[in-house]
C-alpha positions in Angstrom: 0.0 0.0 0.0 1.3 3.4 -0.9 2.2 5.8 1.9 0.5 9.3 1.7 4.0 10.9 2.0 5.0 9.2 -1.4 2.0 10.7 -3.1 2.9 13.9 -5.1 -0.3 14.4 -7.1 -3.4 13.4 -5.2 -5.8 14.2 -8.0 -4.2 11.5 -10.2 -2.9 9.5 -7.1 0.7 9.5 -8.6 3.7 8.8 -6.4 7.2 10.6 -6.8 8.7 7.3 -7.8 6.1 7.0 -10.7 6.8 10.5 -11.9 10.6 10.0 -11.7 10.3 6.7 -13.6 8.4 8.5 -16.4 10.8 11.4 -16.9 13.3 9.5 -19.1 10.6 8.3 -21.4 9.3 11.9 -22.3 11.1 14.9 -23.7 9.5 17.8 -21.9 7.3 18.8 -19.0 4.4 19.1 -21.5 4.9 15.4 -22.4 5.2 14.4 -18.9 1.9 16.0 -18.0 0.3 14.5 -21.0 1.7 11.0 -20.3 1.1 10.8 -16.5 -1.6 13.6 -16.1 0.5 14.9 -13.1 -0.4 18.5 -12.2 -3.2 18.8 -14.8 -6.3 19.0 -12.6 -6.0 21.3 -9.6 -2.3 22.4 -9.9 -1.8 21.9 -6.2 1.2 19.9 -6.7 2.9 22.3 -9.1 5.5 23.5 -6.5 6.4 19.9 -5.6 6.6 18.9 -9.2 8.9 21.8 -9.9 11.2 20.7 -6.9 11.2 17.2 -8.3 12.3 18.4 -11.7 15.1 20.5 -10.3 16.6 17.1 -9.2 15.5 14.9 -12.0 15.0 17.1 -14.9 18.3 16.2 -16.5 16.8 12.7 -17.1 14.3 14.0 -19.7 14.5 11.9 -22.8 17.4 9.7 -21.7 15.5 6.5 -22.4 14.7 7.6 -25.9 17.1 6.6 -28.5 
């Protein structure tokens, strides 16, 4: 069972790990939002998503070859 502390987006019930895992498979924040639906409903997680991208944004597109 997921811990509430692991949830980044409560509207879509997405964990930080799920979002981090998706980053290498998309090229941009727009694609990340389209693929996962993170931060597309109430935008309440936008600050947390921004913080996550500061740490992991360098991974955008790394799984695409």
